N, C-alpha and C positions, 0 to 999 in steps of 0.2 A: 454150684450156685453160689457158694461162699466166696470163691475167688473173684468173680466179676463184681460182686457186691463190695468186696474190700477195695478193689481197684477204683470203683466208682466213688467210694467214699474218700479215698486218698487224693484223687485228682479232680474231684467235683468242684466246679466253680460256685461260689456263693452269690447271694443276691447283690452284695457290694461289688463283686467283680462284674456282674451283668450291667449294673448302673454305670460303672466307670467305662465299660466297653461301649455302651450306647452313647456316652458323651463324646467319645473319641471318634465315633462313626458319623461323619457328617454327610457323606454322599452315598454310602453303602449301608444305611441303617436297616433297610428291609432285608438285605442279604444276611446281615448279622443276626437279625431276629429269627430268620428261618433256621439258621444253624443252631441258635439257642433252643428253639422249639424241638428240633431233632434230638438234641442232648436231653431235654426234659422228658421226651417220650421214652427214651432209653433208660434214663435214671429212675423214672417213676414206677417202672415195672419191677424194681428190685424188692426183695423182702426186708431189707434193712429200713426201719422206720425213719432213721436219721436222714438217710439219703432220699427216701421218698418224701419226707416233709420239706426238705430243702428244695427239691424239684417242684413240689406243689407251691411253695412260697414264691419261687421265681415265676411260675405260671400265673399265679394270682396277681403279681405285680404287672406282668405284661398285659393281662386282661384289663386291669384298671387304667393303665396308661395308654396302651395301644389297641385296646378292644380285641385282643386275641381270644378266639373261641376256646373255652375250657370245659365245655360240657362233656367231652370225652373222658375227663378225669374225675367224674362224679364219684365213682366207687372208690377211687384212691383217697378222696377226701374223707369218706366214711371210715376207711381204714385208719386214717390219722387220728380221728376223734376217739377211736377206741383204744388209743395208746394210753398207758398209765402216766406217761411223761406230760407235764403241763405244757411245755413248749410245743410238742407235736400236736396236742389237743387244740392249742390256741390257733395254730396255722390251719388245722382242719376246719375248725368252726368259721374262721374268716373266709376260707374258700367256699364253704357251704353257704354262708350268708350272702356271698357275692354272686354265686352262680346258680343256686337252686331256685326253682319256681314250682308252681303247682303241676306243671307238665313233666317235671323231671321223673324218669321211670323209677329211680332207686330211692325216692324221698321217703317212702314208708319204712325203709330199712333203718332209719335213724331214730325211730320212735323209742325203742327200748334203751338206746344209748342216751337219749335225752332224759328219759325217766331216771336212769341211773345217775346221771350227772346232777339232775335237779335234787336228788336225795343225798347227794354227796355232803360230806362234812367240810370240804374245802369250799369256802365261800367264793373263791375266784372261779372254780369250775362251775359252780351254780350260776355265777354271773354270765359265764360264757354261754351256757345252755339257755338262759333267759334271753340274752341278746339274740341268739340264733332263732329262737321261737318267735320273738317279736318281728322278725324279718321274713321268715319263710313259713310261718304257721298256716297250715291248710285246715280244712274242716275236720279231717280225721285226726291230725295232730292236736288241734285245739280240744277236740272232744276227749281224746285219750289222756291228755295231760292236764285237764282242768283241776283235778283233785290235787295234783302236786303243786300247781300254782296257788290254789286256795290255801294249802298248808303254809307255803312260804309267805303269804300275806300277813301272817301273825308271828313270824319269826322275830327273835330278839336282835338279829343282825340288821342294822339299818341299811347297810350297803346292799344286802340281798332284798330286803323288804320293799324298798322304794322301786327296785327294778321289777319285782313281782307285781306291784301295783300298776306299773306302766304296761306290763304285758297283758293285763286285764283288757285293755282297749282292743288288742288283737283278738283275744278270746271272744269278746262280745260281738266283734265284727264278723268273725267266721262261724261262730257257734253260739247263737243267741240264747240257747238254753243254759249257758254258763251263768246267766244272770241269776238264776235260782240258787246257784252255789255261792257266787262271789259278791253279789251286790250288797248284801247287808254288811259284810266285813269291809267293803269299800267305803260305805257310808260311815262306818265306825272309825275308819282311819282319818276322817275329817277332824276328829277330836284329839288326834295324836299331839303330844307335846313336842315332837321333833319336827322342825320346820321342813326338813327334806321330805319327810313322808307327806306332810300336808301339801307341799308343792307338787309332788307327784300325783296325789289324788285330785287336786284342783285341776291339774293339766289334763287328766283323764276326763273329768266332768266338762271341762271346757270344750274338748273335742266332741263329746257326746251331745252337748247342748247345741252345738253349731249345726247338727243334723236334724234333731227333733227337740226343740227347746220345751215344748209344752209338757213333755213327760217329766221334767225335772222341776216344775213349779213347786211341788211340796218340799223340796230341799232348800227353798229360799231362806228360811231362818238360819240354816247352817252357813250359807254363803254370806248372809248379812253379818253374822257374828265375825266371820273372818275379815270382812271388809272393814269393820269397826276396830277390831282388836289387833290384826296382823300389822307388822312393821316390815315385812318382806315385800319389796317392790315387785319382785317377780310374781309372787303369789297374788298380790293386789291387781296386777295387770290382767292375770288370768280371770280373777273374779269379776273385774270390770267387763271383760268380754262376755262372761256368762250373763251378767245383768243386762248387757246390751241386747242379748237375745231374749231374755225373759220379760223385760219391761214392756215391750209392745203388747204382750199377751195379757197383762194384768195391770190396770191403771193404779190400783192401790199400792202395788210394789214400787212403781216409779215415784209416787209421792213420798214413800218412806226412804228411798235410797238416794234421791237426788241431793239431799243435804250433806250426807257423808262424802259423796263424790266431790261436791264443791269445797268441802273442808280440805280434802286431799289436794285439790287443785291449788288452793291458796297456800298451804303449808309446805308441801313437798318441794325439794330442790332438784329432784331427778327429772330431767327433760323427758325421758321415756315415760315416766309416770304421768307427767302433765299432759303429754300428747295423748295417752290412752284415755285420760279423763275427758279431754276435749272431744275426742272422737266418740266416746260414749254419749256425751251430752248432745252433740250435733246429729247423731243418728237416732237416738231413742228417747231423748228428753227435750225435744224442740218446743213443746208447749209450755215449758217453764222459762219465763222471760229472764228472770234473774240469772239462772244458770247459763243461758245462751249468751247474755251480755258478758258474763265473766269469761266464758270460752272465747268470745271475740277479743277481749283484752289480751288474753294469753296468746291468741293467734297473732296479734300484732307484735308481741314480743318475739315470736318465732320469725316473723317476716323481717324484723330489723336485725337479726343475728348475722354475723359475718360468716358463720359456718354455712356452706351451701346445703349441707344435709338438713339442718334445721330449717333453713329457708324453704327448701322443697317440701318438708313436712307441713309447714305453715300453709303453703299454697295448696297442698293436697287436701288438708282439712277444710280450707276455705272453699274449695270446689265442692266438697260434700255439703257444706252449709249453704251454698248459693241458691239451690232451688227453692228453699223455704224462707231464707233470710238474705235476700239480695242486698239489704242495707249494709250488712257486714262487708260485702265485697266492695261496695261503693265507698265505704269509709277507708278502705285500703287500696283504692284504685291507683294512687300514685305509685305505690310499690309494685303493684301488679303489672302496670304498663311498663315500668322501667325494667321489669324482669324479662320482657320480650327481647331485650338486647343482651341478656346474660350469656355467659360463656357455656354454662351447663345446659345441655339439650333438654334434660328432664325438667328443669326450672322453666325453660321457654315453653315447653308443651303445657305445663300446668297453668302458666300465666295466659297462654292462648285460650285454653278452655274457659278461664274466668272472664276474659275479654268477651268471648262469644256469649257468655251468660248474661252480659249487660246489654246485648243487642235488643232493640225494640223497633217498632214501626217508625218512630220519630228519628232514630239515629242510624238505621241500618245502612243508608246510602253513604254517610260520612265515614262510619267505622269501616265499612268494606273498602272504601277508597284508601284509607290510611293503611289497612292491613295489606292491600295489594302493593302499596309502596314498600312495606316491610318484606313482602315476598320477593320483590325485585332485587333487594339488597341482601337476601339471605342465601344460605347454602341450599343445595338442591333438596335435601331431606326436609328441612324446616319449611322451605318454600311450598312443598307439596302438602305439608301438614296445615299450613295456613289456608291454602286453596281448598283442601278437603273440609276444613272447619267452616269456611264460608259456604260451601255447597251444601253441607249437611244442615247447617243452621237455617239457611234461607228456604230450604224445601220442606221444613217441618210442618206438619199438619196442612199439607197441600198448599205450600207457599203462603202461610197465614200472615207473615209479617211483611210481605211484598205488596206495596201499593202501586208502584210504577213498574209495570212489567217491561215496558220498552227499555227502561234503564237496566233492568236485570238481564235482559237478553243481550244488550250491548256489553254488559259486564262479563257475561259468559264468553263473548267473542274476544274481549280484551284479555281475559284469563288464558285463552287458548294460545295467545302470542307471547305469554310470559316465558322467559327462558327457564328450562328445567321442568316445565309443566308436564306432569305425568298422570293427570286426572282425566284422560280422554274418555273413559267409559262413563264416569259420572256426568261430565258435561254433555256427552251424547244423549244419555237418558233424559236429562233435564230439558235439552233443546226440543226433543221429540215430544216429551210429556207436556211441556208448556204449549207447544203448537196445537196439540189435540185438546187441551183444556181451555185455553184462553184465545178466543177468536180475534179479539181486538189487537193482539200483539203479532199476528201473522205477517203483516207488512214489514214490521221491524225484523222479524225472524228471517224473512227472505232477504232483506238488506244485509244483515249480518252474515247469512250464509253465502251471499254473493261475494262479499269481501274475502271470505275464507277460500272460496273456490277459485277465484281469479288469481290467487297468489301461487305460482308454481313452486316456490321455495318450500311451501308447507308440505308438499307431497313427499319430500325426502325424510321427514321426521316420523318414525314409526309410532311415537307416542300420540301423534295427532291424527292418525288414520281413522280412529273411531269418531272424532269430532268432524272430520271431513265427510265421513259417511252420513252423519246426522245432517250436516249442511246440505249435502246433495239430496237427501230425502226430503228435507224441508222445502228446498227450492223446486223440486219436482212436484211435490204434493200441493203446494200453494203457489204455483207458477203464475196464477192470475193476478197476484199482487206484484209481480216483477215489472219494472219499468222497461227492461230490455231483455226479452226472452232469448233473442239471438245471442246476446253476450253470455247468457247462462249456458246455452248449448255449446259455444266455443270453449267455455271453461270446463264443462263436463267431458269434452272430447279432446282436450289438449294432450299432446304426446306424452307428457310426463306421468299420465295416469297409469302407464305401464309399471311404475314403481309400486303401485298399490297391491295389497293382497287380493286374491280372487274374490273373497267375500265382500270386500269394499268396492271392488271394481264392478261387480254386478249391480250394486246400488247406484253407482254412477250411470251405468248403462240403462237401467230402468228409469232413472230420473230424466235422462236425455230423451228417452222414448216418450215420457209424459210431456216434456216440453214440446216435442215435435207434434204430438197429437193436439196439444193446445193450439199451436201455431196454425196447423192445417185447418182445424175446426174453426178457429177465429177467421181465417181467410175465407172459408166457405160462408160463414155467417155474414161477413162484411159484403161478400159478393151478392148474397140474397138481398141484404138491406139496400145495397146500391141499386140493384135492378128495380126493386119496388119504388125507390125514390125517383129513378129515371122515368118510370111509367107515370108516376104522379105528376112530374114536371111536364111530360109530354101531353098528358090529358088537360092540365091547366092551360098550357099554351094553345092547344086546339080550341078550348072553350073561349079564351080571351080574344083570339084572332080569327074567329070563324067568319067575320064580315069581310075581311080582306085577305083571305087565305092564299090567293094566287100571288099577291105581291110580297107577302111577308114570310112565306114558307121557306124555311132554310133547308138547303140540300143536306141529305144524310150521306156521309162518306163511309163507304164500306170497302175495306181493303182485304180481299180474300186471297190475293196471290202471295202475300208475304206471310210467313209463319213467325212464331215467337222465338227469338234467339236468346237463350238464357245466358250466353256469354256477354251480351251487350249490357253493360251496367247502366246505361242511360235510357234504355228502352223500358216503357211501362206497358202493362197489360191494358189493352183498349177493347172494351166490349162494343160490338157493332150496334149501338143503340142511339147514341146522341153525342153531339159535340157542342162547343160554345156557340150560342146563337147571336152573339153580339150584344145582348142585353144583360150580361153578367150572369147568365145561367151556367151551371157547372156541367162539364162533360163527365163521362164515365171515368176517364183517366184522372181527372182532377179529384173525383170522389175517392178513388183508390189511393191517391197520394195522400189524402187527408187521414186515412186510416193507417194502422201500424204495418200491415202486411200487404205486399204486392205479389203479383205473379212471379216476378223476378226473385224477390227475397225468399219466397217459399222454395223455389227451385234450387237456389243456392244452399238453403238449409238442408234440403234433401241430399244434395251432393256432398255436403260436409258430413252428414250422418253416414252416408254410404261409404265414403272414403275411410271413416274411422272404424266401421263395423266389419268391413270385408276381411281385414287381416285376422280378425278374431274367430273366423269360421274354423280355423285350424287349432284352436285352443284345446288343451287337454282337459280343461275344466268343463264339465258338461253344462253347467248352468250358464257360463259365459257363452259357450257355443249356441245354446238354445236361445238366449236373449238376442244374440247377434242375428240369427236366422229369422227370428220373429220381426226384428226391426227392418231387415232387408226385404222381407216379404211385404211388409207394409209400404216401404218406400217404392217398390216396384208397382204395387197396386195404385198408389197415388200418382206416380208418374204416368202410368199407362192410361188411367181412366179419368183423371181429373185435370191434369195439366197439359194434355195433348189435344189441341183444338181440332186437328184433322181427324183423329180417331173419334173424338166426341161427336163431330158432325156426321161422320160416317155411320155411327151407331145410333144416330137420332136421339142422343142424350139418354139412351137406355142404360148404358153402363155407368154413366155419371151419377144417375140416381142411386144405383146399387152401391157404388163406392162411397158416395157421400153418406149414405145411411150407415155403412160400416164404420166410417170415421166418427159419425155421431154416436153410434153405440159404444165404441171404445171410449170416447170422451165422456159419455155419461157414466160408464163404469168407473173411470178414474175420478169423476167428480163426486162420487159418493163420499160423504164426510166420515172420517175415521175418528172414533172417540176413545177415551181411556178404557182399559180393560181391568177388571178387578183382579187382585192377586189370587183370590180363591176361585177364580172362574174355572180353572181346570179341575179343581177338586169336585165341583158340582156336576161334572160330566160323568154320567153313569157308564160303567164298563159293560159292554155287551156280554150277554150270558155265554155266547158261543166263542168268545175270545179267551184264549188260554195264553197267559204270559209266563214265560220261564224265568225263574229267579236266577238261574245259573246260565249265563250266555257263553260258556266256554266253547260250545260247539261252533260258534262263529269263527273261531280261529281256523278251524278246518275248512270252512267255506271261503273265508277271505284271506287266508294265510299267504297266498301267492300274489295278492294284489299289491302293487307298489304305488303308493300315493305320491304324486308329484309335489314339488314345492309349491307354496301358495302363489308365487308369481310366475310359474312356468307356463308359458304359452308360446305358440309358434307364430311368428310374424308372416309366414307363408303357409297357406293351407295345402296339405298334400292332396286335397280334393278340389283344387282350383280348376276352372275350366267349365266344361259342359255339364258336369255332374252338379255343380252348384246352381245351375239354372239362371245365372245372372251374368250380364255382360260386364266385363272388367276392362273395357277399353280405356278407362281413365286411370287405371291403376298402374303401378310400376311393373315392368317386365321382370320375370324371374332371373333372367340372365344379366339384367342391368343392375349393378350395385348402387348406382346413384339414385337419389330420390326423384320422384316425378316432378314435373314443373308445376302441376296443380297443388301437390303437397307443399312445395316450396312457397307458392303464392299464399296458401292458407296460413302457413306458419309466419310468413312475413306480415300478413294482416294482423295476426294475433300479437305479434311483437309490437306493431305500431300501436295497438290498443293498450298493451300492458308493458310498455317500455321500462317502467319503473322496476319491474320484477325480473328483468333480464340482465345478464352480464354485458359489459361493454363489447361492442362488435369488434371482430378481428378482420383482417384483410381476407384471409382464406377461411371463411367461416363455414363449418360443416354442421349440418343439422343432425344431431345425435341426441339420444336420451341419456343424459349424463347426470351425475350426482354432484357436480361442482357448482351448485347454486349457493346463494348466500344463506346464512343461518336461518332456520325455519321460523324463529320467533323474534319479533321486533317489539320491544317495549314501546308503549305509547309515549310520544315525546311531550304530551300535554300533562303528564302526571307530575305533581309537585312532590318532591321527596324530602322536603325540609320540614323540620319541626313536627315530626310524626308523633312523638311522645306527647308533646304539649297538645296537639290536636285531639288525640284520644282522650286525654284527661278532661278536656273541655267538653267533648261530645258525650262522654259517659255521664255527665251531670244531668242529662236529660232523661236518664232511665228511671228516676223516681218521681217524675212529674205525674200529674193526674192520670189515672188509668183510662180516662176517656180517650177515644181514638182522635188523633189530631185532624183538623180540617185541612184537606189537601185540595189544591186548586183542580187537580185532575182526579176524577173519581176512580175508584178501584174497579177494574173490569170484572166481568163475571167469570168465575173459575168453576169449571165443571167438576162436580164431586159425585161420586157414586153413592147410591142409596145405602148400600151395605158397608160403605166405608172403604178407604184406600189402604188402611194399615194392614200389615201382615197379621194373620191370626196368631195369637199367643197360645200355644199348646201347653197345657199343664204337664209338667214333668212328672211322670209316674214314679212314685217312690220304689226303690228297690225292695225286693221281697225280704232280704236279710235285715235291712233297716227297719222295715215295717214289723218284722217279728221281734227285733230288739226293742223297739219302742213299745210294742204291745206288752212284752214281758215286764219291762220296767214300770209301765203304767199299772199293770196288774198288781205288782208288789207294792208300789207307793199308794195306790188307790184303795186296795182292799185292806192293806195294813196287817191283818192278822192271819192271812193265809197266802201261800205261794203255790203257783202252778206253772207248768211250762207254757211257752208261747203257743204251742199247738193245741193246748187244752182249751183255749178260748172257743174254738169251733167244735170241739168234741170233748165235753167234760167227762164222758164215761171212760176215757182212756187215762184218766188221772192216776189211778192206782197203778196201772201197768207201767206208766212212765216213771213214777216214783220208785217202783221196784227195780226197773232197769237202771235208773240213776244210782241207786244204792249199790247194785252189783258192779257198775263200772267205776264208781268213785271210791269204793271201799271206805266209806266214811262210817265212823262209829255211830251207834244208835243215838247216843246222847248228843253227839255233835249234829246229827241230822235233825233232831228236834230243836236244837238251839240255833243252828246256822242255816241249814238247807231250806226249811220252809220260811225263814225270815218271819218269825212269829210277830215280833214287835219292831217298830221303827225307833231307832235310838233318838234320844233328845239330849243334847249336850247340857242343858240347864236342869231339867227335872224329868227324868224318865217316867216317874210315877204319874205325873200330870199328863204326859203324852198318852199313857194307857187309859187314864180316866177319860180323856177326850175321845178316844176311839170307842170306849164303852158308851159314852154319852151320845155319840153319833149314831150308834146302832140301837139305842134304847127304844126308840119308837118302833123300829122294825121288830125288835124282840117281843113286843107286846102282842104282835099278830101271831107269833109262833109259840104261844104259851101251851104248855103241856107236852111239847116235844123235847123232852130232856134226855140227854145221854146218860146211860147208866154207868159210865166210867167213873169208878171211885178213886179216892185218894186218902192217904193218911192225914194229910193236912186239910182241915175243913175250909179254910179260906182259899187254898189253891184249888180245891174241888169246885167251889162256887165259881171261881174264875174260869175253870175249864168248861163248866156247864154253859156259862154265858157265851164263851167263844163258839162252842158247838151249836148253840141256838142261832147265833148270828150267821155262822157258816152255812147251816142248813137252809136258813131263810134266803140267803143270798144265792145259793145254788138253785133254789126253786125259782127265784126271780130271773136268773139267767136262762133257765130252761123254758120259762113261759115267754120270754122276750123273742122278737123276731131275730133272724140270723144277722141281717145287716143293720146293726145298731151303732150309732155314732158314739165313739168313746166318750165316757163322762169326763168332764173337766176336773182335774184333781183339785180338791178344796185347798184354799190358801189359809194358813193358820191365822189366828186372831191377832197376831202381833202387827199385821199390816193395817188393821183397822184404825 
C-alpha cells in the first residue's frame, strides 16, 4: 500500500495543473474532465492524507465550476477534517460545506469532530468549524453543539466571538429551544464595546425581525440607543431595517424614531445610508409629512446623478413611494419619462412602472397611445414589457379606468399587430372577458376579430395563435353583430388554417359551425316572415279588388318543371306564391333579395363548409375529427331536408318541419349568453363522497406509456376512411389519384383572393395553390400612429393626474360592466407560518414577555413537562449549575443604562398580581436578607403566572409585549 501512495504523491497533478489544463482544452474539455475524475477516484482512495486532500481539493473545484457530482466522496472529506494538519482540515471543511446537506448519510459522523474543533485552542480551527456549522447545521447537529456555541459567545477572541454570534441564527432556525440557552447572551452582546460584535448581533436580529417582528418590540430601547450613538454605517443600515419592521406595529415607536432617521438623512454623506433612510421613511413612516418631503428631495438628488446605479435606486424608491404619494412622482415626471429611453434596461423598467402609476381615467387613452409608440421603436424585450404593463394596468379592478371600451378593444387589436408582440395569452383572455362582461362592445369586438381573421399572414406567427383563437371565438359567439357572416365563414375556413395547432383549429371549426347555424336559421326565419307577408299582401289585394275580380286578377305563375340549380349564381329562390302585379307589389323573389340570405347563398355556404371539413375526417386529433363529422352530418341534414324542393314536396313538408326544428334547437343552444365565471367557482364544487382521487399518478405511465402523441398540427389531408364508410358523397372533392387541386377548390381560393388581395403575394404566371409559409410578416404597425415627440407628449399628459378626483364628464357614457357578487379577484390565502418559526417566535416572546423565567417553546402547551425538559437540557449541555441559574433561565433582561431600574420595573409590573397571591411564599432561604426577599417575590410572581396559564384556554392569542416608557 505504501508504494502506490508514494507514486501517486510524486506524480500527482495539483489544482494549478488542472486549471491550466482546462484552459488549454478548447474542444475536448469534457474528455479532459472525465480523465481528471478518474485520476481523482484513484488518488482519493489512498491512505496518505496529503494525496487525499489534494484529490479532494481538485474535486471541490470541479464541483463548483462544472457541477461535477461529489457526493461519493463524503466519507473522504470527513477523513480530511480529522487530520491534525490545518491545510488538510481546511480542504475537508470546504468540501463538506459545499456538498453536505440534511440527506447526506454520513453527516452525523462529523458531530464529535466539530465539537473537538469548537473546543480547540486554535482560533482558526474554531472558525472553520463555525463556518461549517452555519452552512450544514441540521436539527441534531444544532441540538448537540448548542452548548459549545454558547461558550464561544463569551470568548475574549473577537474573531471567534463574532462568528459564534452569527451561527446563533442557524441554531435558532433549526433548534428553537436553543433560545433558552443563547438569547440572553445574544442580547447582552448589544452592549459590547467592539463594533464587530455589535455588527454581528444586529445582523442576527435583523434577520430574526424580518420573519416575526412583533416578538422583538421589547428590544426597541437597545436598537434606539444604537441608532443614536453608533457611527458605523453598516450597523445603522441594519438597525433601520429592524425599525422598518417594528414601526408599523407600534405607533409610539415611529414617533420617537422618525427624527433620528431624518437627522441621519441630512448629515450623512454615504449614499447607501441615505438610500436606506429613504426606503425606511417611504415604507414605514408615510404619515409623517416632513420626513416624506425630505425623502422626496433626496430621491430627486438620486435621479439627477450620472451614475446609473444611483439613478436606478432613485427610481426604485420612487416606485415604492408612488401608491401613497403620487405627487412625488409627478414632481419628477420629466426625469421619469426621459428614463424610458435610457440604455440600462433596469432603469427603463422602473420608469415604465412609474409612468403606469400616473395613469388615470382622464389620460389613459393618450398615455397608452404614446407607450404603444415607444413599443414600436423598442427592442423585443422592452416592447413586451410595455404591452404587459398596459394590459395589467387597464384590467385592474375589472377595467375600472376604462370608459370607452370600443377604443380599448381596438387598442387590443392594434397591439396584436405590433412587431415582437408575445402577449397572446393576455390579449386572448381580455378579448373574451370583455365580450362576456360588456354587451355594448360586442359589435366592435366582432369588427376587430374580423380584421384579425381575414389576414392570412397572421396565421404563420405562433405568438398570435392565442389571439386568433379569441378572435374566432368572439366572431362565432356574437355572429349576429357581423355585417357579413359569409366573409367570416371564408376567413375561418381559409387554407392556411392548417398552420394552426389542433387546439386553436378546433376553435375555428366550432366558430364556423356557429356561423353556419346562424345563417341557416336566419334563412328559415326570413322565409317564414316572407310567407306571412305574401299572405297578408294577397288577402289585402283580394279585399280591395273584390268588385272587379275577373278583370284585375293577376295570373299566378308556377314553374314546377325546373328545379333549383345551385351553380347558377344569377338564379334566386322563388316561392310559388306571388309575383309582381304591376302595382308595385313585391314578389317572393324580391323579398328574398332584400334580406341577407338567399337559397343560393345558403347552398354555397354549405358547399364551402363541406369542402373544408371533409379532409379533416382523417385527422389524428380526435376533437378535430369529431367536430368535422358533426358539421358534415348537419350539412347533409340541411341539404336533404330543407334545400331540396322535390324531396320536400314528396314528403309533404313532414321532414322540413323536423329539420327546421333541429336547426332552431341548435341555434337556441348557441344563443344562450355566456357570462364570466368566478375564479373560486371550482373550489365551491363539493367532491363526491364515492370519488377517490390518487395523489400519486405514477401508474398512468404503465397505462399510457405506449401511446405516442402526434404533433399539434399533424393531420391527414386524405382520410383513410374515404368512400362508403363515411356515409357522404364526395363527388365534388379531389380524386385520390389526382395530385392537382379540384376546380371547385381553385374557384373558392380565387374568390377568396379577390376579396382579400391586399394580404396575398403578387401573382405568378404558373401559380400553384399550396399552403406555404412565405407570407408577409405577420405584424404590420398602424400607419396612422404618430411617433414624434413622445416624451413631450407624456410629460404634458401626466399633468392631468392630479386634477380633481371627480370623474370627468365623457360624451359617451361608460357601458355596464358585469361584475360578480363575490368579486373577481383571486382569493388571498394566508400563508401558514412554519412550525419552526412559530416555535422560535413563541420561545423569544416567552423570554421577553415573562422577563423573570424561561421555559422551552414546547412548555407553552404542556407546563408540566418543564422540569423534565430542564433536566434534559442540563444533561445535554453540561452547563455548570451557577451558569444555568445565571444564563439558561434568563432571569433578568439586561438594561444598558440602568439594570436595577429594569428589575424594579418588572417588580412593579407584577405588584398587583402578587397581592392576589399573598400567603403563598416559598421557604427557600438565603444568607442575604435582601436577596431572600427578591427570591420570594420572584417565586410569588412565577406561581401566580403559572396558575393564570393553567386556568386560561388553550388557544390564547399571544400577549403583545409591553413597550418601555421611553417611547411615551
